[in-house]
C-alpha positions as CSV (number, residue, x, y, z in Angstrom):
1,M,90.7,138.9,112.7
2,N,88.6,140.9,110.3
3,E,87.8,139.5,106.9
4,A,90.2,140.6,104.2
5,T,88.7,142.1,101.0
6,L,88.9,139.8,98.0
7,T,90.8,141.2,95.0
8,L,91.4,140.4,91.4
9,E,94.7,141.4,89.8
10,G,95.5,142.2,86.2
11,W,98.4,143.8,84.5
12,Y,101.5,144.9,86.5
13,C,102.2,148.6,86.5
14,L,105.3,150.8,86.6
15,H,105.2,154.6,86.8
16,D,108.7,155.7,85.8
17,F,109.4,159.4,86.5
18,R,112.4,161.0,84.9
19,S,114.0,164.5,84.7
20,I,116.1,165.7,81.8
21,D,119.7,166.9,82.6
22,W,119.3,170.1,80.5
23,T,123.0,171.1,81.1
24,L,124.2,167.8,79.7
25,W,121.7,167.9,76.9
26,K,122.7,171.4,75.8
27,A,126.4,170.5,76.1
28,A,126.0,167.5,73.7
29,D,126.7,168.2,70.0
30,H,124.1,167.9,67.3
31,E,125.2,164.4,66.4
32,E,124.9,163.1,69.9
33,R,121.4,164.6,70.4
34,A,120.2,163.2,67.1
35,G,121.5,159.7,68.0
36,A,119.8,159.9,71.4
37,M,116.5,161.0,69.8
38,E,116.7,158.1,67.3
39,D,117.2,155.7,70.2
40,L,114.2,157.2,72.1
41,E,112.0,156.9,69.0
42,E,113.0,153.3,68.5
43,F,112.3,152.5,72.1
44,M,108.8,154.1,72.0
45,Q,107.9,152.3,68.8
46,E,107.6,149.1,70.9
47,F,104.6,150.6,72.7
48,G,102.4,150.4,69.7
49,T,103.4,146.9,68.9
50,T,102.7,145.8,72.4
51,A,99.2,147.4,72.4
52,Q,98.3,145.8,69.0
53,D,99.3,142.4,70.4
54,G,97.2,142.9,73.5
55,L,100.2,142.4,75.8
56,G,100.1,145.8,77.5
57,S,99.5,149.5,77.3
58,T,101.7,152.6,77.8
59,A,101.1,156.2,78.5
60,V,103.7,159.0,78.2
61,Y,103.2,162.4,79.8
62,S,105.2,165.5,80.5
63,I,105.1,166.5,84.2
64,V,104.3,170.1,85.3
65,G,106.4,171.4,88.2
66,Q,109.8,170.4,89.6
67,K,109.1,166.8,90.6
68,A,110.0,165.4,87.2
69,D,110.0,166.2,83.5
70,F,108.1,163.2,82.1
71,V,106.7,159.8,83.1
72,F,106.3,156.5,81.4
73,M,103.4,154.5,82.7
74,Y,103.7,150.9,81.7
75,L,101.1,148.2,82.0
76,R,102.5,144.7,81.2
77,E,101.7,141.0,81.8
78,T,104.6,140.4,84.3
79,L,107.1,142.1,86.6
80,D,109.8,140.7,84.3
81,D,108.3,142.6,81.4
82,L,108.4,145.8,83.5
83,N,112.0,145.1,84.5
84,R,113.0,144.5,80.8
85,L,111.4,147.8,79.8
86,E,113.1,149.8,82.5
87,T,116.5,148.2,81.6
88,A,115.9,148.8,77.9
89,F,115.3,152.5,78.4
90,N,118.4,152.7,80.7
91,K,120.4,151.3,77.8
92,T,119.3,153.9,75.3
93,D,121.6,156.8,74.5
94,F,118.9,159.1,75.6
95,A,118.8,157.7,79.1
96,K,122.2,159.2,79.9
97,F,120.6,162.6,79.6
98,T,118.0,161.8,82.2
99,K,117.9,161.5,86.0
100,K,115.7,159.0,87.9
101,E,113.2,161.0,90.1
102,Y,110.6,158.5,91.3
103,S,109.1,155.2,90.5
104,Y,106.0,153.3,91.6
105,V,105.4,149.5,91.3
106,S,101.9,148.1,91.5
107,V,99.3,145.9,89.8
108,V,95.9,146.7,88.4
109,E,93.4,145.8,91.1
110,L,89.6,145.3,91.4
111,S,88.5,144.8,95.0
112,N,85.4,143.2,96.5
113,Y,84.3,141.5,93.3
114,L,81.7,138.9,93.9
115,G,81.0,136.9,90.8
116,K,78.4,134.2,90.4
117,E,79.2,130.9,92.0
118,G,81.1,128.6,89.7
119,E,81.9,131.5,87.3
120,D,85.4,132.4,86.3
121,P,85.5,136.3,86.5
122,M,88.3,136.2,84.0
123,Q,85.8,134.9,81.4
124,N,83.8,138.1,81.8
125,P,84.9,140.6,79.1
126,Q,84.0,143.6,81.3
127,V,86.1,142.4,84.2
128,V,89.1,141.6,81.9
129,A,88.8,145.1,80.3
130,R,89.1,146.7,83.7
131,L,92.0,144.5,84.8
132,K,93.9,144.9,81.5
133,P,92.9,148.4,80.4
134,E,93.9,150.3,77.4
135,L,95.4,153.5,78.7
136,P,93.6,156.5,77.2
137,K,95.3,159.3,75.2
138,S,93.6,162.0,77.4
139,A,95.1,165.4,77.4
140,H,96.1,165.2,81.1
141,I,97.2,162.8,83.8
142,C,97.2,162.9,87.6
143,F,98.9,160.3,89.8
144,Y,99.2,159.9,93.5
145,P,99.8,157.1,96.0
146,M,97.6,156.6,99.1
147,N,97.1,154.5,102.2
148,K,94.2,153.7,104.5
149,K,94.9,154.8,108.0
150,R,95.9,152.5,110.9
151,D,95.8,155.1,113.6
152,L,94.3,154.3,117.0
153,N,90.5,154.7,116.6
154,D,90.8,155.5,112.9
155,N,92.1,152.1,111.8
156,W,90.5,151.0,108.5
157,Y,91.7,147.5,108.9
158,M,89.9,147.1,112.2
159,L,86.5,147.9,110.6
160,S,84.1,145.1,109.8
161,M,83.6,144.0,106.2
162,D,80.1,145.4,106.2
163,D,81.2,148.8,107.4
164,R,83.9,149.0,104.8
165,K,81.5,148.0,102.0
166,T,79.0,150.6,103.1
167,M,81.6,153.4,103.1
168,M,83.2,152.3,99.8
169,R,79.8,152.2,98.1
170,S,79.3,155.8,99.0
171,H,82.9,156.7,98.0
172,G,82.3,154.9,94.6
173,L,79.2,156.9,93.8
174,I,81.3,160.1,93.8
175,G,83.7,158.6,91.3
176,R,80.9,157.3,89.1
177,S,79.4,160.8,88.9
178,Y,82.6,161.8,87.0
179,A,82.1,159.1,84.4
180,G,82.9,160.5,80.9
181,K,85.0,163.3,82.5
182,V,87.7,161.3,84.4
183,K,89.0,157.8,83.8
184,Q,90.4,156.2,86.9
185,I,92.8,153.3,87.2
186,I,93.4,151.8,90.7
187,T,96.6,149.8,91.2
188,G,97.4,147.8,94.4
189,S,100.9,148.1,95.8
190,V,100.8,146.3,99.2
191,G,104.1,144.5,99.3
192,F,105.3,146.2,96.1
193,D,105.9,149.8,97.1
194,D,105.9,152.2,100.0
195,W,102.1,153.0,99.8
196,E,99.1,150.7,99.5
197,W,97.5,151.9,96.3
198,G,98.3,154.1,93.4
199,V,95.6,156.2,91.7
200,T,96.0,157.3,88.1
201,L,93.5,159.7,86.7
202,F,93.1,160.7,83.0
203,S,91.0,163.6,81.7
204,D,90.8,166.1,78.8
205,D,90.0,168.8,81.4
206,A,92.7,169.0,84.2
207,L,90.3,171.0,86.4
208,Q,88.2,167.8,86.8
209,F,91.1,166.3,88.9
210,K,90.7,169.1,91.4
211,K,86.9,168.9,91.5
212,L,86.8,165.1,91.9
213,I,89.5,164.8,94.6
214,Y,88.2,167.8,96.5
215,E,84.6,166.3,96.5
216,M,86.0,163.0,97.7
217,R,87.8,164.7,100.6
218,F,84.4,165.2,102.2
219,D,83.5,161.5,102.0
220,E,84.3,159.6,105.2
221,V,86.6,157.1,103.5
222,S,89.0,160.0,102.6
223,A,88.2,162.5,105.3
224,R,88.8,160.0,108.1
225,Y,90.8,157.1,106.7
226,G,92.7,158.4,103.7
227,E,96.4,159.3,103.7
228,F,97.9,160.7,100.5
229,G,101.4,161.0,99.0
230,A,102.8,163.4,96.4
231,F,100.6,164.4,93.5
232,Y,102.0,164.4,89.9
233,V,100.1,166.1,87.2
234,G,101.0,166.6,83.5
235,N,100.2,166.7,79.8
236,L,100.1,164.1,77.0
237,L,103.5,163.8,75.5
238,D,103.3,162.3,72.0
239,W,106.4,162.0,69.7
240,E,105.8,165.4,68.1
241,K,105.5,167.1,71.4
242,A,108.6,165.3,72.7
243,Q,110.6,166.5,69.7
244,E,109.4,170.1,70.4
245,M,110.3,169.8,74.1
246,L,113.8,168.6,73.4
247,K,114.5,171.1,70.5
248,L,117.3,173.6,71.3
């Protein structure tokens, strides 16, 4: 049996993708829509309080294309916290005007971390900051799930630890070359969802998503062993933009 990669886990993560039922929204009277908007605003006010208390982080983005209209990305301490948030939104008056399109459950993950013997990595501020990150307010988001292949000769899990380390080191150099242009958060989902990892990218220049992912396709880790799910891309959705989007 090959050696499994060591991982550290941080905050749990939920990507909650929703679409708006525009027919229902337009059919509602002004009072109904106003009440739904008040409910939504109250629900979103919790995000700031949670961030100030250091108990989680939240990102809200509109989605371009037909896969969804918007996404809540939650980072919280426990799965129970995510469940409560999901339920709290479903109980809002605004939720009845939405449809559930897709969700993804995972946990922030750092792999192959080798700390100094006898040291608790959770006492390292840099490690903690990566495991419990503050989600940026970048202009754009890109999310996609992925697997490592388990096909015949192209089976990632049959490679030795040394081979995997060598390839991931090369893979990581590409990502680091985009430092300052793209922020990347990797979340592990083995046993939590249908794919093995979720990748969430943030940038003020959406074109950087294309450039980074295209360049990585030529690296052996992706070219030979990577399998990718659907891509979701969108724009920052603050309260002012949300009001404009929902205005009739």
